[in-house]
Backbone as CSV, one residue per row, in Angstrom:
resi,resn,N_x,N_y,N_z,CA_x,CA_y,CA_z,C_x,C_y,C_z
1,MET,8.938,4.296,-4.506,8.448,3.244,-3.607,8.782,1.894,-4.232
2,TRP,8.917,0.898,-3.401,9.402,-0.368,-3.935,8.828,-1.547,-3.175
3,ASN,8.792,-2.681,-3.841,8.331,-3.914,-3.211,9.513,-4.666,-2.628
4,CYS,9.294,-5.316,-1.500,10.314,-6.180,-0.919,9.912,-7.620,-1.154
5,ASN,10.879,-8.496,-1.298,10.551,-9.915,-1.404,9.905,-10.421,-0.130
6,ASN,10.341,-9.859,0.994,9.753,-10.231,2.294,9.933,-9.057,3.232
7,SER,9.042,-8.095,3.140,9.229,-6.848,3.885,9.131,-7.031,5.391
8,PHE,8.526,-8.147,5.846,8.388,-8.321,7.282,9.719,-8.693,7.937
9,SER,10.697,-9.127,7.147,11.992,-9.467,7.730,13.141,-8.759,7.036
10,ASN,12.842,-8.087,5.925,13.881,-7.401,5.183,14.438,-6.247,6.003
11,PRO,15.751,-6.225,6.301,16.326,-5.188,7.149,16.319,-3.812,6.514
12,GLU,16.072,-3.733,5.202,16.055,-2.441,4.544,14.663,-1.808,4.547
13,CYS,13.711,-2.517,5.119,12.331,-2.063,5.060,11.976,-1.267,6.301
14,LYS,11.744,0.043,6.149,11.405,0.881,7.294,9.992,0.625,7.781
15,TYR,9.080,0.558,6.846,7.661,0.533,7.178,7.015,-0.532,6.307
16,ALA,6.293,-1.456,6.863,5.644,-2.487,6.061,4.175,-2.572,6.431
17,LEU,3.361,-3.016,5.482,1.933,-3.114,5.755,1.664,-3.987,6.965
18,GLY,0.681,-3.586,7.741,0.386,-4.277,8.978,-0.585,-5.424,8.830
19,ASP,-1.797,-5.254,9.352,-2.741,-6.361,9.473,-3.630,-6.544,8.243
20,ILE,-3.163,-6.102,7.080,-3.997,-6.134,5.884,-4.670,-7.477,5.657
21,SER,-3.915,-8.561,5.698,-4.518,-9.858,5.399,-4.988,-10.573,6.649
22,ARG,-4.924,-9.859,7.791,-5.301,-10.503,9.047,-6.423,-9.753,9.759
23,LEU,-6.922,-8.694,9.141,-7.959,-7.882,9.780,-9.269,-8.649,9.860
24,TYR,-10.065,-8.278,10.860,-11.320,-8.972,11.081,-12.464,-8.349,10.290
25,SER,-12.231,-7.167,9.744,-13.297,-6.438,9.080,-13.730,-7.103,7.777
26,PRO,-15.055,-7.199,7.540,-15.557,-7.766,6.292,-15.051,-7.020,5.072
27,SER,-14.706,-5.732,5.234,-14.245,-4.941,4.104,-12.927,-5.467,3.559
28,PHE,-12.272,-6.383,4.295,-10.998,-6.910,3.848,-11.109,-8.348,3.339
29,ASN,-12.340,-8.826,3.151,-12.517,-10.193,2.699,-11.952,-10.422,1.304
30,ASP,-11.842,-9.338,0.513,-11.352,-9.515,-0.847,-9.830,-9.425,-0.924
31,VAL,-9.190,-9.230,0.207,-7.730,-9.205,0.234,-7.269,-10.591,0.657
32,THR,-6.840,-11.373,-0.293,-6.471,-12.751,-0.002,-4.965,-12.933,-0.001
33,GLY,-4.525,-13.992,0.645,-3.101,-14.277,0.690,-2.371,-13.335,1.621
34,HIS,-1.065,-13.445,1.622,-0.252,-12.592,2.487,0.898,-12.074,1.641
35,VAL,0.705,-10.942,1.014,1.712,-10.386,0.118,2.343,-9.172,0.773
36,PRO,3.502,-9.327,1.423,4.150,-8.198,2.067,4.521,-7.136,1.043
37,VAL,4.202,-5.907,1.335,4.540,-4.803,0.443,5.218,-3.713,1.248
38,CYS,6.400,-3.320,0.845,7.077,-2.247,1.552,6.421,-0.933,1.164
39,VAL,6.124,-0.097,2.115,5.481,1.177,1.816,6.345,2.337,2.266
40,THR,7.641,2.155,2.256,8.561,3.235,2.560,9.531,3.409,1.403
41,CYS,9.860,4.644,1.112,10.791,4.921,0.037,12.214,4.584,0.458
42,PRO,13.066,4.168,-0.479,14.481,3.992,-0.159,15.064,5.291,0.360
43,VAL,16.105,5.209,1.151,16.720,6.389,1.746,17.081,7.401,0.664
44,GLY,16.698,8.652,0.897,17.041,9.725,-0.032,16.068,9.881,-1.172
45,GLN,15.052,9.044,-1.255,14.083,9.137,-2.339,12.682,9.316,-1.784
46,TYR,11.875,10.048,-2.511,10.485,10.201,-2.112,9.643,10.338,-3.367
47,GLU,9.258,9.198,-3.942,8.481,9.189,-5.155,7.202,8.395,-4.935
48,PRO,6.051,8.995,-5.228,4.794,8.273,-5.023,4.684,7.091,-5.976
49,ARG,4.034,6.047,-5.518,3.831,4.861,-6.359,2.864,5.198,-7.491
50,ASN,3.136,4.672,-8.661,2.254,4.846,-9.807,1.063,3.904,-9.637
51,LEU,-0.037,4.429,-9.130,-1.175,3.582,-8.807,-1.782,2.913,-10.033
52,GLN,-1.751,3.624,-11.190,-2.327,3.029,-12.388,-1.538,1.804,-12.825
53,ALA,-0.236,1.819,-12.537,0.605,0.698,-12.923,0.590,-0.410,-11.870
54,ASP,-0.053,-0.139,-10.761,-0.074,-1.109,-9.674,-1.480,-1.164,-9.087
55,PRO,-2.430,-1.764,-9.805,-3.834,-1.785,-9.358,-4.033,-2.496,-8.028
56,ASN,-3.209,-3.514,-7.738,-3.358,-4.210,-6.459,-3.047,-3.282,-5.300
57,TRP,-2.019,-2.467,-5.464,-1.664,-1.487,-4.432,-2.784,-0.475,-4.260
58,CYS,-3.338,-0.014,-5.389,-4.425,0.966,-5.347,-5.612,0.389,-4.592
59,LYS,-5.931,-0.866,-4.854,-7.050,-1.526,-4.187,-6.775,-1.654,-2.694
60,MET,-5.529,-1.947,-2.344,-5.167,-2.103,-0.951,-5.306,-0.782,-0.198
61,VAL,-4.846,0.300,-0.829,-4.957,1.612,-0.210,-6.423,1.992,-0.014
62,THR,-7.246,1.677,-1.008,-8.681,1.953,-0.902,-9.280,1.209,0.283
63,ASN,-8.867,-0.038,0.463,-9.376,-0.824,1.587,-8.911,-0.263,2.925
64,ILE,-7.680,0.212,2.965,-7.163,0.811,4.200,-7.989,2.041,4.565
65,LYS,-8.245,2.900,3.574,-9.040,4.103,3.820,-10.437,3.726,4.301
66,SER,-11.009,2.718,3.678,-12.347,2.280,4.067,-12.350,1.769,5.502
67,TYR,-11.300,1.063,5.875,-11.220,0.484,7.218,-11.181,1.562,8.293
68,TYR,-10.399,2.624,8.063,-10.275,3.703,9.051,-11.395,4.737,8.943
69,GLY,-12.141,4.703,7.847,-13.260,5.628,7.694,-12.835,7.073,7.692
70,ASN,-13.564,7.913,8.418,-13.272,9.348,8.465,-12.376,9.716,9.644
71,THR,-11.466,8.834,9.978,-10.521,9.127,11.058,-9.636,10.297,10.661
72,THR,-9.511,11.265,11.555,-8.725,12.474,11.295,-7.626,12.610,12.345
73,GLY,-6.971,13.766,12.323,-5.927,14.026,13.297,-6.449,14.371,14.678
74,THR,-7.771,14.482,14.812,-8.350,14.818,16.113,-9.332,13.775,16.625
75,GLN,-9.814,12.893,15.745,-10.810,11.921,16.190,-10.769,10.648,15.347
76,VAL,-10.820,9.512,16.030,-10.980,8.234,15.349,-12.455,8.083,15.008
77,ASP,-12.746,7.747,13.770,-14.128,7.622,13.313,-14.842,6.521,14.108
78,PRO,-15.833,6.886,14.951,-16.519,5.891,15.787,-17.388,4.927,14.994
79,SER,-17.646,5.236,13.715,-18.469,4.342,12.901,-17.609,3.431,12.020
80,SER,-16.296,3.571,12.105,-15.398,2.801,11.251,-15.232,1.371,11.752
81,ALA,-14.846,0.481,10.828,-14.552,-0.903,11.200,-13.361,-0.946,12.152
82,TYR,-12.433,-0.026,11.957,-11.259,0.069,12.835,-11.682,0.300,14.286
83,TYR,-12.581,1.252,14.480,-13.027,1.571,15.843,-13.767,0.379,16.464
84,LYS,-14.571,-0.289,15.666,-15.300,-1.444,16.180,-14.340,-2.538,16.627
85,ASP,-13.268,-2.739,15.865,-12.267,-3.727,16.264,-11.546,-3.299,17.538
86,LEU,-11.271,-2.000,17.653,-10.635,-1.475,18.862,-11.495,-1.770,20.091
87,VAL,-12.783,-1.501,19.968,-13.705,-1.721,21.091,-13.750,-3.195,21.462
88,SER,-13.737,-4.064,20.460,-13.776,-5.497,20.721,-12.548,-5.942,21.522
89,VAL,-11.379,-5.469,21.113,-10.144,-5.823,21.821,-10.140,-5.221,23.216
90,SER,-10.546,-3.959,23.304,-10.576,-3.254,24.588,-11.511,-3.942,25.574
91,THR,-12.668,-4.363,25.108,-13.645,-5.038,25.968,-13.071,-6.337,26.521
92,SER,-12.396,-7.083,25.665,-11.787,-8.340,26.105,-10.675,-8.079,27.123
93,ALA,-9.910,-7.022,26.886,-8.807,-6.688,27.793,-9.333,-6.321,29.173
94,LYS,-10.364,-5.507,29.222,-10.936,-5.104,30.511,-11.549,-6.301,31.236
95,SER,-12.158,-7.201,30.457,-12.733,-8.399,31.050,-11.640,-9.252,31.694
96,TYR,-10.492,-9.340,31.030,-9.378,-10.127,31.563,-8.861,-9.516,32.863
97,ILE,-8.674,-8.201,32.866,-8.168,-7.523,34.065,-9.162,-7.650,35.215
98,GLN,-10.455,-7.541,34.884,-11.491,-7.701,35.912,-11.456,-9.096,36.503
99,THR,-11.207,-10.090,35.652,-11.122,-11.466,36.138,-9.982,-11.627,37.141
100,LEU,-8.839,-11.000,36.847,-7.704,-11.068,37.766,-8.022,-10.396,39.098
101,ALA,-8.855,-9.367,39.034,-9.257,-8.695,40.275,-10.261,-9.555,41.038
102,SER,-11.198,-10.151,40.314,-12.262,-10.925,40.953,-11.774,-12.247,41.539
103,ASN,-10.806,-12.880,40.878,-10.348,-14.186,41.365,-9.213,-14.086,42.386
104,GLY,-8.868,-12.861,42.758,-7.889,-12.665,43.811,-6.434,-12.596,43.365
105,THR,-6.200,-12.698,42.056,-4.816,-12.672,41.557,-4.111,-11.361,41.885
106,LEU,-4.784,-10.248,41.681,-4.167,-8.948,41.945,-3.883,-8.775,43.439
107,ASN,-4.827,-9.178,44.256,-4.613,-9.084,45.708,-3.486,-10.004,46.174
108,HIS,-3.378,-11.159,45.550,-2.304,-12.086,45.910,-0.938,-11.467,45.601
109,LEU,-0.826,-10.813,44.449,0.433,-10.155,44.100,0.781,-9.086,45.133
110,ARG,-0.216,-8.302,45.504,0.028,-7.231,46.477,0.418,-7.808,47.837
111,SER,-0.166,-8.937,48.198,0.172,-9.558,49.485,1.624,-10.023,49.510
112,GLN,2.186,-10.234,48.321,3.582,-10.631,48.206,4.500,-9.418,48.027
113,GLY,3.906,-8.241,48.146,4.682,-7.013,47.976,4.992,-6.677,46.535
114,VAL,4.169,-7.195,45.619,4.381,-6.980,44.186,3.250,-6.128,43.614
115,THR,3.609,-5.063,42.908,2.612,-4.188,42.282,2.357,-4.640,40.846
116,PRO,1.101,-4.897,40.487,0.798,-5.298,39.107,0.923,-4.117,38.143
117,LEU,1.460,-4.399,36.957,1.651,-3.365,35.937,0.972,-3.753,34.633
118,ILE,0.669,-2.739,33.823,0.252,-2.959,32.442,1.188,-2.151,31.562
119,SER,1.816,-2.817,30.605,2.705,-2.141,29.663,1.877,-1.628,28.495
120,SER,2.187,-0.414,28.049,1.442,0.142,26.914,2.374,0.838,25.937
121,ASP,2.162,0.538,24.673,2.810,1.258,23.591,2.107,2.607,23.452
122,MET,2.603,3.472,22.562,2.002,4.787,22.406,1.481,5.022,20.983
123,ASP,2.393,5.130,19.996,1.971,5.406,18.619,1.075,4.304,18.079
124,ASP,-0.104,4.690,17.633,-1.128,3.794,17.093,-1.638,2.787,18.114
125,THR,-1.439,3.154,19.390,-2.054,2.397,20.475,-2.918,3.337,21.301
126,ILE,-2.330,4.346,21.934,-3.143,5.310,22.683,-3.450,6.550,21.851
127,TRP,-2.718,6.729,20.768,-3.092,7.755,19.792,-2.861,7.195,18.399
128,ASN,-3.610,7.730,17.426,-3.627,7.180,16.076,-2.931,8.104,15.085
129,THR,-2.061,7.528,14.228,-1.279,8.334,13.289,-1.756,8.190,11.845
130,PHE,-2.951,7.644,11.646,-3.430,7.373,10.292,-3.472,8.632,9.420
131,ALA,-3.945,9.751,9.964,-4.062,10.987,9.175,-2.712,11.411,8.613
132,GLU,-1.669,11.291,9.437,-0.326,11.657,8.972,0.165,10.676,7.928
133,SER,-0.061,9.384,8.155,0.364,8.363,7.198,-0.310,8.572,5.845
134,LEU,-1.602,8.883,5.888,-2.359,9.114,4.663,-1.822,10.325,3.914
135,SER,-1.495,11.379,4.648,-0.999,12.605,4.020,0.333,12.392,3.317
136,GLU,1.082,11.386,3.755,2.393,11.102,3.165,2.367,9.893,2.243
137,GLY,1.163,9.445,1.860,1.062,8.304,0.963,1.588,7.028,1.569
138,PHE,1.465,6.920,2.913,1.934,5.749,3.668,3.442,5.559,3.556
139,CYS,4.141,6.657,3.325,5.598,6.639,3.307,6.065,7.415,4.524
140,PHE,6.871,6.798,5.389,7.267,7.456,6.632,8.156,8.657,6.357
141,ASN,7.727,9.814,6.874,8.458,11.066,6.744,8.635,11.624,8.148
142,SER,9.846,11.600,8.667,10.076,11.986,10.058,9.700,13.437,10.327
143,GLU,9.928,14.330,9.357,9.583,15.739,9.557,8.074,15.910,9.676
144,SER,7.340,15.260,8.797,5.877,15.338,8.854,5.361,14.729,10.149
145,PHE,5.921,13.585,10.520,5.511,12.898,11.742,5.701,13.804,12.954
146,ASP,6.836,14.469,13.034,7.108,15.347,14.171,6.207,16.571,14.169
147,GLU,5.890,17.083,12.979,4.992,18.239,12.882,3.594,17.873,13.386
148,TYR,3.106,16.727,12.976,1.793,16.272,13.446,1.809,16.090,14.958
149,SER,2.898,15.546,15.468,3.016,15.322,16.899,3.028,16.653,17.650
150,PHE,3.783,17.620,17.141,3.859,18.931,17.798,2.493,19.609,17.796
151,ASP,1.767,19.481,16.686,0.449,20.106,16.567,-0.655,19.294,17.239
152,ARG,-0.271,18.183,17.891,-1.226,17.298,18.573,-2.324,16.834,17.627
153,LYS,-1.898,16.398,16.440,-2.837,15.915,15.441,-2.901,14.394,15.381
154,PHE,-2.497,13.754,16.461,-2.662,12.315,16.580,-3.875,12.074,17.470
155,ALA,-4.923,11.528,16.869,-6.201,11.387,17.567,-6.118,10.396,18.726
156,PRO,-6.722,10.723,19.866,-6.763,9.781,20.995,-7.499,8.498,20.601
157,VAL,-6.953,7.365,20.996,-7.621,6.072,20.781,-8.310,5.725,22.097
158,THR,-9.544,6.151,22.214,-10.250,6.041,23.499,-10.416,4.605,24.019
159,PRO,-10.657,3.601,23.161,-10.774,2.246,23.710,-9.498,1.791,24.422
160,ALA,-8.326,2.114,23.865,-7.061,1.741,24.497,-6.821,2.563,25.760
161,LEU,-7.192,3.831,25.728,-7.067,4.683,26.916,-8.006,4.187,28.016
162,ASP,-9.187,3.727,27.602,-10.151,3.197,28.591,-9.561,2.010,29.350
163,VAL,-8.777,1.187,28.651,-8.149,0.042,29.312,-7.197,0.519,30.400
164,LEU,-6.438,1.574,30.119,-5.503,2.105,31.110,-6.240,2.702,32.304
165,HIS,-7.314,3.433,32.044,-8.122,3.986,33.136,-8.712,2.858,33.977
166,PHE,-9.257,1.857,33.306,-9.880,0.722,33.977,-8.859,-0.008,34.848
167,ALA,-7.683,-0.248,34.279,-6.636,-0.955,35.014,-6.184,-0.148,36.229
168,ARG,-5.987,1.146,36.040,-5.501,1.990,37.141,-6.503,2.022,38.280
169,ASN,-7.784,2.026,37.958,-8.817,2.036,38.993,-8.818,0.743,39.813
170,LEU,-8.209,-0.315,39.261,-8.099,-1.580,39.984,-6.706,-1.757,40.596
171,GLY,-5.941,-0.669,40.577,-4.624,-0.710,41.201,-3.509,-1.241,40.331
172,VAL,-3.760,-1.345,39.026,-2.732,-1.790,38.081,-2.079,-0.551,37.470
173,VAL,-0.780,-0.413,37.613,-0.085,0.805,37.197,0.365,0.725,35.738
174,PRO,-0.021,1.689,34.896,0.428,1.717,33.504,1.893,2.156,33.395
175,VAL,2.619,1.489,32.498,4.001,1.865,32.200,4.126,1.974,30.681
176,PHE,4.551,3.143,30.206,4.673,3.357,28.767,6.053,2.952,28.277
177,ILE,6.067,2.119,27.228,7.315,1.717,26.579,7.148,1.995,25.083
178,THR,7.826,3.010,24.600,7.664,3.438,23.211,8.907,3.146,22.391
179,GLY,8.704,2.987,21.084,9.826,2.783,20.177,10.447,4.086,19.738
180,ARG,9.910,5.211,20.226,10.499,6.504,19.887,11.907,6.615,20.470
181,ALA,12.741,7.357,19.777,14.135,7.498,20.202,14.245,8.343,21.466
182,ALA,15.206,7.977,22.327,15.409,8.690,23.600,16.255,9.936,23.379
183,ILE,15.667,10.899,22.694,16.332,12.179,22.470,15.405,13.282,22.947
184,GLN,15.965,14.432,23.217,15.197,15.525,23.816,13.975,15.896,22.978
185,GLU,14.136,15.927,21.662,13.030,16.310,20.789,11.843,15.365,20.935
186,GLN,12.115,14.044,20.902,11.032,13.069,21.005,10.396,13.059,22.384
187,ASN,11.202,13.302,23.410,10.648,13.410,24.761,9.677,14.584,24.835
188,PHE,10.087,15.724,24.278,9.239,16.918,24.288,7.924,16.654,23.548
189,LEU,8.033,16.077,22.335,6.836,15.819,21.537,5.913,14.813,22.211
190,THR,6.499,13.812,22.848,5.702,12.789,23.525,4.962,13.370,24.720
191,GLN,5.658,14.137,25.540,5.020,14.753,26.703,3.949,15.744,26.267
192,ARG,4.192,16.441,25.161,3.211,17.404,24.648,1.940,16.680,24.228
193,GLN,2.111,15.533,23.554,0.948,14.760,23.124,0.195,14.193,24.326
194,LEU,0.933,13.726,25.328,0.312,13.144,26.523,-0.551,14.138,27.284
195,THR,-0.211,15.401,27.195,-0.975,16.422,27.912,-1.998,17.113,27.011
196,GLY,-2.179,16.577,25.805,-3.118,17.179,24.868,-4.562,16.797,25.132
197,PRO,-5.485,17.383,24.377,-6.916,17.093,24.539,-7.213,15.609,24.342
198,GLY,-8.030,15.070,25.245,-8.464,13.689,25.111,-7.633,12.680,25.874
199,PHE,-6.512,13.111,26.449,-5.654,12.152,27.145,-5.824,12.213,28.661
200,ASN,-5.607,13.370,29.246,-5.835,13.535,30.685,-5.158,12.424,31.489
201,LEU,-3.925,12.077,31.083,-3.284,10.928,31.711,-2.749,11.230,33.102
202,ARG,-2.150,12.368,33.283,-1.618,12.693,34.598,-2.727,12.813,35.632
203,GLY,-3.896,13.314,35.192,-4.999,13.463,36.126,-5.834,12.198,36.246
204,GLY,-6.191,11.617,35.082,-7.086,10.475,35.098,-6.382,9.141,35.216
205,VAL,-5.197,9.028,34.610,-4.414,7.801,34.693,-3.043,8.152,35.245
206,ASP,-2.831,7.798,36.491,-1.572,8.134,37.139,-0.526,7.089,36.758
207,TYR,0.004,7.200,35.529,0.995,6.233,35.077,2.315,6.450,35.807
208,TRP,3.151,5.408,35.789,4.403,5.521,36.511,5.232,6.668,35.961
209,GLY,5.693,7.537,36.845,6.498,8.683,36.434,7.757,8.773,37.264
210,GLY,8.635,7.820,37.108,9.851,7.759,37.914,10.847,8.845,37.588
211,PRO,11.965,8.861,38.311,12.998,9.883,38.111,13.504,9.882,36.674
212,ALA,13.680,11.052,36.104,14.192,11.151,34.740,15.576,10.507,34.672
213,GLY,15.764,9.691,33.652,17.066,9.081,33.461,17.257,7.753,34.147
214,TRP,16.215,7.249,34.879,16.386,5.959,35.528,16.603,4.882,34.473
215,ALA,17.617,4.057,34.679,17.912,3.011,33.708,18.078,1.678,34.401
216,GLY,17.525,1.538,35.592,17.671,0.305,36.326,19.108,0.174,36.800
217,LYS,19.351,0.146,38.038,20.675,-0.020,38.633,21.796,0.455,37.701
218,LYS,22.500,-0.470,37.061,23.621,-0.081,36.207,23.248,-0.072,34.726
219,GLY,21.967,-0.139,34.447,21.561,-0.146,33.052,21.644,-1.535,32.450
220,HIS,21.297,-1.661,31.211,21.291,-2.968,30.569,21.736,-2.813,29.125
221,ASP,22.776,-3.546,28.742,23.303,-3.469,27.390,22.360,-4.184,26.420
222,LEU,21.962,-3.475,25.360,21.083,-4.070,24.364,21.872,-4.713,23.229
223,GLY,23.181,-4.687,23.334,23.982,-5.259,22.274,24.466,-4.224,21.278
224,ASN,24.036,-2.976,21.465,24.503,-1.926,20.576,25.123,-0.778,21.383
225,GLY,25.560,-1.112,22.602,26.236,-0.117,23.422,25.305,0.876,24.083
226,LYS,24.009,0.627,24.044,23.037,1.547,24.618,22.340,0.883,25.805
227,ILE,21.637,1.676,26.600,20.912,1.147,27.744,19.450,1.543,27.673
228,VAL,18.643,0.767,28.364,17.224,1.103,28.496,17.118,2.312,29.405
229,GLN,16.275,3.258,29.074,16.180,4.467,29.876,14.767,5.034,29.870
230,SER,14.357,5.591,31.008,13.067,6.268,31.074,13.306,7.755,31.207
231,ILE,12.424,8.527,30.598,12.478,9.983,30.685,11.087,10.463,31.047
232,ASN,10.975,11.107,32.184,9.676,11.591,32.649,8.634,10.472,32.695
233,GLY,9.088,9.287,33.082,8.151,8.191,33.263,7.823,7.397,32.024
234,VAL,8.453,7.721,30.886,8.223,6.985,29.641,9.528,6.320,29.228
235,PHE,9.468,5.035,28.897,10.663,4.330,28.440,10.832,4.528,26.942
236,PHE,11.977,5.095,26.567,12.295,5.347,25.167,13.352,4.363,24.678
237,HIS,13.448,4.269,23.362,14.413,3.365,22.741,15.742,4.093,22.549
238,LEU,16.786,3.619,23.226,18.098,4.238,23.093,18.896,3.672,21.930
239,GLY,18.366,2.608,21.320,19.031,2.076,20.144,18.594,2.857,18.923
240,LYS,18.898,2.328,17.746,18.482,2.993,16.522,16.960,2.942,16.414
241,ASN,16.400,3.948,15.791,14.954,4.037,15.655,14.398,2.748,15.064
242,THR,13.399,2.169,15.707,12.875,0.870,15.267,12.248,0.938,13.880
243,ARG,11.880,2.108,13.411,11.243,2.191,12.097,12.231,1.903,10.963
244,THR,13.521,1.990,11.230,14.485,1.696,10.181,14.641,0.202,9.986
245,GLY,14.230,-0.587,10.978,14.386,-2.025,10.882,15.813,-2.474,11.108
246,LYS,16.697,-1.529,11.468,18.094,-1.862,11.694,18.416,-1.769,13.184
247,GLY,19.487,-2.435,13.597,19.854,-2.370,14.997,18.909,-3.226,15.825
248,THR,18.691,-2.837,17.062,17.809,-3.581,17.948,16.362,-3.467,17.482
249,THR,15.690,-4.586,17.296,14.304,-4.548,16.851,13.392,-4.109,17.992
250,ALA,12.163,-3.752,17.644,11.199,-3.319,18.656,10.945,-4.432,19.669
251,SER,10.791,-5.663,19.175,10.502,-6.758,20.093,11.667,-7.017,21.039
252,GLU,12.907,-6.964,20.529,14.080,-7.172,21.378,14.165,-6.085,22.449
253,TYR,14.026,-4.840,22.011,14.109,-3.709,22.935,13.027,-3.776,24.007
254,LYS,11.806,-4.043,23.602,10.703,-4.037,24.571,10.733,-5.251,25.479
255,ASN,11.158,-6.395,24.955,11.311,-7.577,25.809,12.357,-7.330,26.888
256,VAL,13.487,-6.762,26.485,14.562,-6.462,27.439,14.098,-5.448,28.476
257,THR,13.357,-4.451,28.033,12.891,-3.396,28.935,11.957,-3.957,30.008
258,ARG,10.960,-4.741,29.586,10.031,-5.316,30.565,10.747,-6.246,31.533
259,LYS,11.670,-7.057,31.013,12.413,-7.977,31.866,13.260,-7.201,32.872
260,LEU,13.883,-6.128,32.428,14.700,-5.287,33.303,13.847,-4.684,34.416
261,ILE,12.659,-4.210,34.051,11.753,-3.600,35.025,11.328,-4.638,36.070
262,GLU,10.961,-5.827,35.609,10.541,-6.863,36.564,11.704,-7.322,37.446
263,ASP,12.904,-7.396,36.885,14.061,-7.862,37.658,14.480,-6.869,38.736
264,HIS,14.385,-5.572,38.431,14.893,-4.556,39.349,13.808,-3.741,40.043
265,GLY,12.560,-3.880,39.595,11.495,-3.086,40.195,11.517,-1.659,39.685
266,LEU,10.618,-0.839,40.220,10.547,0.564,39.816,10.708,1.466,41.032
267,PRO,11.482,2.534,40.900,11.621,3.490,42.001,10.253,4.008,42.441
268,GLY,10.029,4.047,43.731,8.765,4.533,44.264,7.698,3.469,44.352
269,ILE,7.953,2.302,43.759,6.980,1.208,43.775,7.573,-0.050,44.390
270,GLY,8.768,-0.406,43.958,9.403,-1.629,44.438,9.185,-2.777,43.478
271,LYS,8.893,-3.979,44.010,8.714,-5.160,43.179,7.481,-5.004,42.292
272,VAL,7.601,-5.464,41.049,6.501,-5.307,40.098,6.382,-6.547,39.213
273,LYS,5.211,-6.681,38.586,4.985,-7.751,37.613,3.973,-7.290,36.585
274,PHE,4.310,-7.466,35.310,3.379,-7.123,34.240,2.314,-8.206,34.124
275,ILE,1.057,-7.801,34.195,-0.029,-8.770,34.030,-0.505,-8.798,32.577
276,CYS,-0.240,-7.704,31.832,-0.605,-7.654,30.422,0.138,-6.517,29.729
277,SER,0.180,-6.594,28.413,0.835,-5.571,27.601,-0.057,-5.257,26.413
278,GLN,-0.266,-3.969,26.124,-1.113,-3.599,24.999,-0.332,-2.804,23.960
279,GLY,-0.674,-3.053,22.701,-0.026,-2.332,21.621,-0.620,-2.713,20.281
280,ASP,-0.237,-1.975,19.239,-0.745,-2.238,17.889,0.150,-3.214,17.138
281,GLN,1.287,-3.595,17.747,2.210,-4.548,17.139,2.389,-5.745,18.066
282,TRP,2.646,-6.915,17.488,2.941,-8.066,18.325,4.245,-7.847,19.078
283,SER,5.116,-6.991,18.556,6.388,-6.695,19.224,6.201,-5.845,20.472
284,ASP,4.968,-5.384,20.726,4.685,-4.603,21.938,4.461,-5.501,23.150
285,SER,4.442,-6.805,22.921,4.232,-7.748,24.019,5.143,-8.944,23.804
286,GLY,5.243,-9.789,24.831,6.115,-10.950,24.701,6.737,-11.313,26.031
287,VAL,8.059,-11.329,26.096,8.787,-11.705,27.306,8.391,-10.796,28.471
288,ALA,8.054,-11.408,29.605,7.694,-10.666,30.825,6.574,-9.669,30.575
289,GLY,5.693,-9.977,29.646,4.642,-9.019,29.309,3.252,-9.404,29.761
290,GLY,3.085,-10.623,30.267,1.750,-11.061,30.647,0.885,-11.293,29.420
291,LYS,-0.413,-11.159,29.588,-1.336,-11.389,28.475,-1.115,-10.347,27.385
292,ARG,-1.173,-10.800,26.145,-0.926,-9.923,25.003,-2.238,-9.310,24.512
293,ILE,-2.291,-7.975,24.500,-3.459,-7.241,24.019,-3.064,-6.577,22.709
294,LYS,-3.558,-7.104,21.591,-3.135,-6.647,20.262,-4.246,-5.871,19.565
295,TYR,-3.992,-4.569,19.331,-4.933,-3.728,18.596,-4.607,-3.772,17.103
296,PRO,-5.594,-3.500,16.241,-5.346,-3.553,14.797,-4.493,-2.389,14.297
297,ASN,-3.699,-2.653,13.273,-2.936,-1.629,12.580,-2.838,-2.077,11.133
298,ALA,-3.478,-1.351,10.244,-3.524,-1.756,8.844,-2.488,-1.055,7.984
299,THR,-1.606,-0.266,8.589,-0.694,0.537,7.772,0.767,0.137,7.857
300,TYR,1.219,-0.482,8.932,2.629,-0.872,8.998,2.853,-1.982,10.010
301,PHE,4.035,-2.594,9.916,4.416,-3.704,10.790,5.822,-3.473,11.302
302,LEU,6.033,-3.675,12.597,7.351,-3.530,13.203,7.751,-4.842,13.858
303,PRO,8.881,-5.423,13.466,9.310,-6.697,14.048,9.839,-6.536,15.467
């Protein structure tokens, strides 16, 4: 494991600490300053950090564990500071959506033939990957990640799911835009997780499920010869995996995707407009995203 001079912009950094110095929890009051630390091993290496030789790192990991509490692969700890922050963000998000319904904004959009949408990320937004990250020493391991996903060991994040249910009940359609790669394996794992215990999305939240392979009219070049594409109603990243930090960044990909959706509409719906976007990264919202709903993530950062 290694330190980066600036892991938040270093292109060699796969995974970087997230909201460590920006968390609202009192348990993080002793973490001062903003010291980016890369928490991914260089390609081809997997060596745990020597905690005794790096007491600051050890202290940071202890704080991360404290923040997430007893969160496991099946349940987010409801008594944790993490869960309390989730509820706070979720409550504000629902209040905002309710305001748009009460002041006539949503009805005005519909009168113009426009369907309101909410964009949602997936990993560490509607389900939590902390248990897997902890098991790997906060070093991203794609094999472990996929195994946890297959076994449905990513705990549902109920406050974020509640926002989607709340929005759908007011006629706002959820659209999933994930940084996962648009390959058959990731599509399978994603759909498997979506139909797992605690989600009930197809029944409880009727998210947009357009034709497989829709890429908007003629598609859209992201600058790397790839196009934006949806599979079974979920928009996947056709560029290089965003966790590598190389190629199209998460923010670039998601900004382009939302803009493409608004410009061309969605099959079966027609004209659309995003009123808000939710995710655990700031890169989950931005251009054509409406109000930004940012959930906490203390383990990594994606530009």
